[in-house]
C-alpha positions, -999 to 999 in steps of 0.1 A, spaced: 274 -542 145 304 -535 130 334 -514 145 365 -509 128 402 -532 132 415 -505 156 394 -504 187 379 -542 182 408 -544 212 405 -511 225 401 -515 268 384 -486 270 356 -494 242 354 -531 260 349 -513 293 319 -494 275 306 -518 262 307 -538 294 289 -509 305 258 -508 280 255 -547 288 257 -548 322 227 -513 323 207 -532 294 208 -566 314 196 -549 346 169 -527 326 157 -562 313 152 -582 346 136 -551 361 111 -552 331 104 -588 335 106 -589 371 87 -558 383 60 -558 359 52 -588 334 58 -615 356 31 -604 382 4 -600 356 17 -632 338 24 -612 307 52 -626 283 72 -607 256 85 -621 224 112 -641 208 127 -669 230 124 -648 266 84 -653 253 90 -691 250 108 -696 282 80 -673 299 52 -699 283 70 -722 294 76 -714 327 37 -705 329 28 -740 318 57 -763 331 59 -749 366 97 -744 359 122 -716 370 120 -686 340 161 -682 348 167 -715 341 150 -719 310 158 -685 296 199 -700 297 188 -732 282 169 -724 253 193 -689 244 223 -713 244 215 -733 211 215 -698 196 244 -685 209 269 -715 198 250 -707 158 267 -668 167 295 -685 178 300 -701 149 287 -676 122 286 -642 136 324 -644 156 335 -653 186 334 -619 202 300 -614 199 293 -652 210 309 -646 243 296 -608 250 260 -627 244 268 -654 265 274 -632 294 245 -607 288 220 -638 287 242 -657 319 233 -622 334 199 -618 332 189 -650 340 212 -646 375 196 -609 380 163 -625 375 170 -656 401 188 -633 426 175 -596 428 147 -587 442 131 -566 420 99 -546 437 61 -556 421 59 -519 410 21 -519 402 -9 -543 392 -25 -520 361 -25 -541 337 -17 -511 312 7 -496 327 26 -529 332 23 -539 294 35 -507 285 66 -499 311 69 -537 312 80 -528 274 96 -501 282 125 -515 305 122 -542 282 130 -529 247 157 -502 266 177 -535 278 173 -552 245 189 -519 230 214 -510 257 226 -550 252 231 -545 210 248 -511 213 277 -534 239 278 -556 209 256 -582 221 221 -594 225 202 -609 256 176 -634 234 184 -658 208 155 -645 182 174 -619 168 202 -649 162 182 -670 146 164 -647 124 193 -636 106 208 -672 104 175 -681 86 177 -648 64 208 -658 47 188 -688 33 156 -673 30 162 -645 3 125 -634 1 120 -627 41 142 -605 60 155 -602 90 125 -581 107 103 -604 82 111 -638 105 112 -624 137 71 -607 135 66 -643 119 84 -662 148 62 -634 176 29 -643 157 34 -679 164 44 -669 202 12 -651 208 -12 -676 189 2 -696 213 0 -676 241 -39 -673 233 -43 -708 246 -18 -708 275 -25 -673 292 -57 -667 276 -69 -638 254 -63 -609 273 -28 -615 289 -18 -624 251 -30 -588 241 -15 -568 267 17 -591 259 13 -578 223 11 -543 236 46 -551 258 60 -563 226 51 -530 204 61 -509 230 99 -529 237 105 -526 200 96 -488 197 124 -479 230 144 -507 218 148 -484 180 148 -454 200 178 -467 222 198 -479 195 192 -450 168 183 -422 190 168 -387 185 198 -384 163 189 -411 137 197 -403 105 179 -395 73 190 -394 33 172 -368 15 174 -366 -21 165 -335 -39 157 -330 -69 153 -292 -84 160 -268 -110 177 -246 -86 203 -275 -76 230 -252 -67 214 -226 -46 203 -254 -26 235 -271 -25 248 -238 -11 221 -233 12 230 -268 28 269 -264 28 273 -232 41 247 -224 62 236 -258 76 270 -272 75 263 -305 63 280 -326 32 262 -329 0 267 -351 -29 258 -343 -67 245 -367 -93 233 -358 -128 200 -372 -138 173 -367 -166 138 -361 -159 113 -382 -174 77 -373 -172 66 -343 -148 36 -321 -141 51 -296 -163 54 -320 -193 92 -320 -195 113 -348 -209 149 -358 -213 159 -323 -191 193 -327 -175 199 -313 -145 220 -321 -110 204 -340 -83 213 -330 -46 218 -357 -19 226 -352 16 227 -371 50 210 -352 80 198 -362 117 160 -362 122 163 -328 143 183 -315 113 152 -323 90 124 -296 94 151 -271 90 167 -286 55 132 -288 38 122 -253 47 157 -238 34 147 -259 4 113 -247 -2 123 -211 6 147 -218 -22 119 -239 -52 83 -246 -33 84 -272 -62 111 -290 -57 108 -326 -54 120 -338 -18 122 -376 -9 129 -388 23 143 -422 40 160 -434 71 192 -447 70 206 -471 102 241 -452 106 267 -434 85 299 -430 93 323 -401 78 316 -374 55 301 -340 74 277 -357 97 283 -360 137 297 -387 142 289 -413 165 302 -431 192 315 -467 181 310 -497 199 
């Protein structure tokens, strides 16, 4: 997560980060203690490893989360900077403390509700902490560092491989049913974390190839109020047999809520327009709605 140099030391920014991390800690602790622990479900990552060890060795979960995450925080300090490491250490320490001392109620004994809503609160907690510039689980740090040396794997690939191993072990330690419900928890947490990080305003990049590119440009800039980039291209070989025909290509960035309106406007001008869309994790500058920086 990058921040502009002018805002790194801003007291307001640090206060906002602290609020995000605190809310994330409480949400994740609630998901773990009020849902998962009583049903013997686990989460993924270092937290999942800690929960497996706690179940197998009868050791306190709070202490395991703290101890197992410390080496990853140290790696984060060396590779990602002191500020990130300090925030993450505070977040992980706060999670361990909340698990140890906060008396969260046991909300439900329904296994499906436990898996889904436990994942919801854990995912929200992880996402909030990440918006505050910290992590509550060292898995992300390890995956990021490993991916720098294994270019064939992305961070998400490494996290997936680690979690496949963790849930495979969970089948042996906890049983098949608990492991399957734990996987459901993990999937729910991943989706909610993504939503917290990106929100309903997740950006989408849209490339439009059309013979009526100028009319489309005007609609986007004048009616939708969005910026565009025009670049020249040549047709390869389409359904209509054109080859080497030069035309302007339109590129714009919109939010997920604006996407249906954009597609309708483009199809109204050219029903045969070629539209390619893809997710963008973040965007700044230009004529887009600015997000809060952390």
